[in-house]
C-alpha positions as CSV (number, residue, x, y, z in Angstrom):
1,M,85.3,108.1,89.7
2,A,85.8,104.6,90.8
3,A,89.0,103.6,92.4
4,P,91.4,101.6,90.1
5,S,91.3,97.8,90.3
6,I,94.6,96.7,91.9
7,K,95.0,93.1,91.0
8,A,97.6,90.5,90.4
9,S,99.2,90.3,87.0
10,A,101.5,87.8,85.3
11,K,102.9,90.6,83.0
12,A,106.2,92.3,83.4
13,E,106.3,95.4,85.6
14,L,104.7,98.3,83.8
15,P,106.2,101.9,83.6
16,P,106.5,103.6,87.0
17,A,104.3,106.3,88.3
18,L,105.8,109.9,88.1
19,V,105.9,111.6,91.5
20,G,106.9,115.2,92.0
21,V,108.7,116.4,95.1
22,A,109.6,120.2,95.3
23,G,109.7,120.4,91.5
24,V,111.8,117.2,91.0
25,V,110.2,114.5,89.0
26,L,110.9,111.0,90.4
27,E,109.8,107.5,89.3
28,A,107.9,105.2,91.8
29,F,108.1,101.6,91.1
30,A,105.8,98.7,92.1
31,D,108.6,97.0,94.1
32,G,108.7,100.0,96.5
33,T,111.7,101.7,95.1
34,L,112.2,105.3,94.0
35,W,114.3,106.3,91.1
36,W,115.8,109.8,90.4
37,A,117.0,109.5,86.9
38,D,118.8,112.8,86.5
39,R,121.0,111.7,89.4
40,R,121.0,108.0,88.8
41,M,120.0,107.6,92.4
42,L,118.0,104.6,93.7
43,I,116.1,105.2,97.0
44,V,114.7,102.6,99.4
45,A,113.4,102.8,102.9
46,D,113.1,100.6,106.0
47,L,114.9,97.4,104.8
48,H,114.8,96.1,108.4
49,L,117.4,93.6,107.6
50,E,117.9,90.8,110.3
51,K,114.4,91.3,111.8
52,G,114.0,87.6,112.0
53,S,117.2,87.2,114.0
54,S,116.2,90.1,116.2
55,Y,113.0,88.5,117.1
56,A,114.7,85.1,117.7
57,R,117.0,86.7,120.3
58,R,113.8,87.6,122.2
59,G,112.3,84.2,121.9
60,R,109.9,85.0,119.0
61,M,110.8,82.6,116.2
62,L,110.4,83.7,112.6
63,P,111.8,82.0,109.5
64,P,115.4,83.4,109.1
65,Y,115.1,84.3,105.4
66,D,114.1,87.9,105.5
67,S,117.5,89.5,104.8
68,A,118.1,87.1,101.9
69,E,114.8,88.0,100.4
70,T,115.1,91.7,100.9
71,L,118.6,91.8,99.4
72,H,117.4,89.7,96.4
73,R,114.8,92.2,95.7
74,L,117.1,95.1,96.1
75,A,119.7,93.4,93.8
76,R,117.0,93.2,91.2
77,A,116.4,96.9,91.4
78,V,120.1,97.7,91.3
79,A,120.5,95.5,88.2
80,R,117.5,97.3,86.5
81,H,118.9,100.8,87.0
82,D,122.6,100.5,87.5
83,P,122.5,103.5,89.9
84,A,125.5,105.7,90.7
85,T,124.2,106.0,94.2
86,V,121.9,104.0,96.5
87,V,120.2,105.7,99.4
88,S,118.7,103.7,102.2
89,L,116.5,105.9,104.3
90,G,117.1,104.4,107.8
91,D,116.0,101.4,109.7
92,S,118.1,99.5,107.2
93,F,118.7,97.0,110.0
94,H,116.1,96.1,112.6
95,D,118.4,97.0,115.5
96,D,121.8,98.5,116.0
97,G,123.4,95.0,116.2
98,G,121.7,93.7,113.1
99,S,124.6,94.5,110.7
100,A,127.0,92.4,112.9
101,R,124.6,89.4,112.7
102,L,124.3,89.5,109.0
103,G,125.3,86.1,107.7
104,P,128.3,85.5,105.3
105,Q,126.1,84.9,102.2
106,D,123.9,87.9,102.9
107,R,126.9,90.1,103.6
108,A,128.6,89.0,100.4
109,A,125.3,89.8,98.5
110,L,125.1,93.3,100.0
111,R,128.8,94.0,99.2
112,A,128.2,92.8,95.6
113,L,125.4,95.3,95.0
114,Q,127.5,98.1,96.6
115,Q,130.4,97.6,94.3
116,G,131.0,100.4,91.8
117,R,128.6,102.8,93.4
118,D,128.1,105.1,96.3
119,F,126.0,103.7,99.1
120,V,124.4,106.1,101.7
121,W,123.1,104.7,105.0
122,I,120.7,107.3,106.6
123,A,120.5,106.8,110.4
124,G,117.2,105.4,111.6
125,N,115.6,105.0,115.0
126,H,116.2,101.2,114.9
127,D,119.8,101.6,113.7
128,P,121.2,105.0,114.7
129,G,124.9,103.8,114.5
130,R,127.0,103.1,111.4
131,P,126.6,99.5,110.1
132,H,129.3,97.2,111.4
133,G,131.8,96.1,108.7
134,L,130.0,97.5,105.7
135,D,131.0,100.1,103.1
136,G,129.1,103.3,102.5
137,E,128.6,106.7,104.1
138,H,126.5,107.1,107.2
139,M,124.5,110.3,107.6
140,E,121.8,111.8,109.5
141,T,120.4,113.5,106.4
142,L,121.4,113.9,102.8
143,E,120.8,117.1,100.8
144,A,120.6,116.9,97.0
145,G,119.4,120.0,95.2
146,P,115.9,120.9,96.6
147,V,115.5,117.5,98.1
148,T,116.4,116.4,101.7
149,F,116.6,112.7,102.5
150,R,116.0,111.7,106.1
151,H,114.5,108.8,108.0
152,A,111.5,110.3,109.7
153,P,109.3,113.0,108.3
154,T,109.5,116.2,110.3
155,A,106.8,118.5,111.7
156,G,105.9,121.5,109.6
157,N,105.8,121.9,105.8
158,G,108.6,119.5,105.0
159,A,109.4,121.2,101.8
160,G,111.5,118.9,99.5
161,E,111.6,116.1,102.1
162,I,111.8,112.4,101.3
163,A,111.5,110.0,104.2
164,G,110.5,106.6,105.4
165,H,109.9,105.4,108.9
166,L,106.0,105.3,108.9
167,H,105.7,102.4,106.5
168,P,102.6,103.8,104.6
169,C,99.8,101.5,103.5
170,A,96.6,102.3,101.8
171,R,93.2,100.6,101.9
172,V,91.4,101.3,98.6
173,I,87.6,100.9,98.1
174,G,86.4,100.6,94.5
175,R,84.2,98.4,92.3
176,G,82.7,96.6,95.2
177,R,86.0,95.4,96.7
178,S,88.6,96.5,99.2
179,V,92.4,96.0,98.9
180,R,95.2,97.0,101.3
181,R,98.6,97.6,99.8
182,K,101.8,99.3,100.7
183,C,102.1,102.8,99.1
184,F,104.1,105.9,98.6
185,A,102.4,108.9,100.2
186,G,103.0,112.5,98.9
187,D,101.5,115.8,98.1
188,G,104.1,117.3,95.8
189,T,106.0,118.9,98.6
190,R,106.9,115.8,100.7
191,L,107.1,112.0,100.0
192,V,107.1,109.1,102.4
193,L,108.2,105.8,101.0
194,P,106.8,102.4,101.7
195,A,108.9,99.9,103.7
196,F,111.0,97.7,101.5
197,G,111.8,94.9,104.0
198,A,110.4,91.4,103.5
199,Y,109.1,91.4,107.1
200,A,108.1,95.0,107.4
201,G,104.5,95.8,107.9
202,G,102.5,98.9,107.0
203,L,100.5,101.7,108.7
204,N,97.3,103.0,107.1
205,V,98.0,106.5,105.7
206,L,94.8,107.8,107.4
207,D,96.3,107.0,110.7
208,R,96.9,109.9,113.1
209,A,100.6,109.4,112.7
210,F,100.3,111.0,109.2
211,A,98.2,113.9,110.4
212,G,99.5,117.2,109.2
213,L,102.1,115.9,106.9
214,F,100.3,116.4,103.7
215,A,98.1,119.1,102.0
216,P,94.7,117.5,101.5
217,P,94.0,118.9,98.1
218,T,97.2,117.6,96.5
219,F,97.7,114.3,98.6
220,R,97.8,111.1,96.8
221,A,98.6,107.5,97.8
222,F,100.7,105.9,95.1
223,V,99.6,102.3,95.7
224,L,101.8,99.3,94.9
225,G,100.1,96.9,92.6
226,E,101.7,93.7,91.4
227,A,103.1,95.3,88.3
228,Q,102.1,99.0,88.5
229,V,101.8,101.9,90.8
230,Y,98.3,103.5,91.1
231,A,97.8,107.2,92.1
232,V,94.7,107.2,94.5
233,G,93.1,110.3,96.0
234,R,91.9,110.7,99.5
235,R,88.2,110.1,98.6
236,A,88.9,106.4,97.6
237,L,90.8,105.6,100.8
238,R,89.4,104.1,104.0
239,R,90.6,103.4,107.4
240,D,91.4,99.9,108.6
């Protein structure tokens, strides 16, 4: 079967893809967010806030608008769902000092979207410490029913694991063309989320960093289109 055509659309976002993890049915959206309706929980990964300012401190200049754009997109997702809980799966900031560098407007925007709901900061490898001056709980992992939220996927079968860290991307071949997009990656047992940050890149799901994480027969890349998420099997994927 030919791979789906993933192309730009001016239409409103279409219904999400349903993704199973350890018997729990979740909704994957084209903006890279994951929604657990039964718990009113919104999950995002790898915001990498203040990446621009982190690079600037090392003499590599990037436009300093990444945090504002990322928080704007997150605020839209929060407004859409009105979650009881938001879980950020680590590397929420590009380095451990990123939360202290957050500008007044961005800090106010983040506090506004936290109001009236629980906010969980999962520790990442870029930001292992608690965010400076921000509300929310800081945890290494969060367990919710059969699901465990953590930053990086672990070795082994990873039953019920939802993680980020690897920034999965998929190159899809079909109908004579190739596209490369961010994606969710899962096999029904474990799920890895795409990076949500405006300046966050992506790693091909066929890279060796993903080796052993997913069972080949049930592995799917849930590829982000402009308005829809497409479930794509291994045969339609290619290396970079």
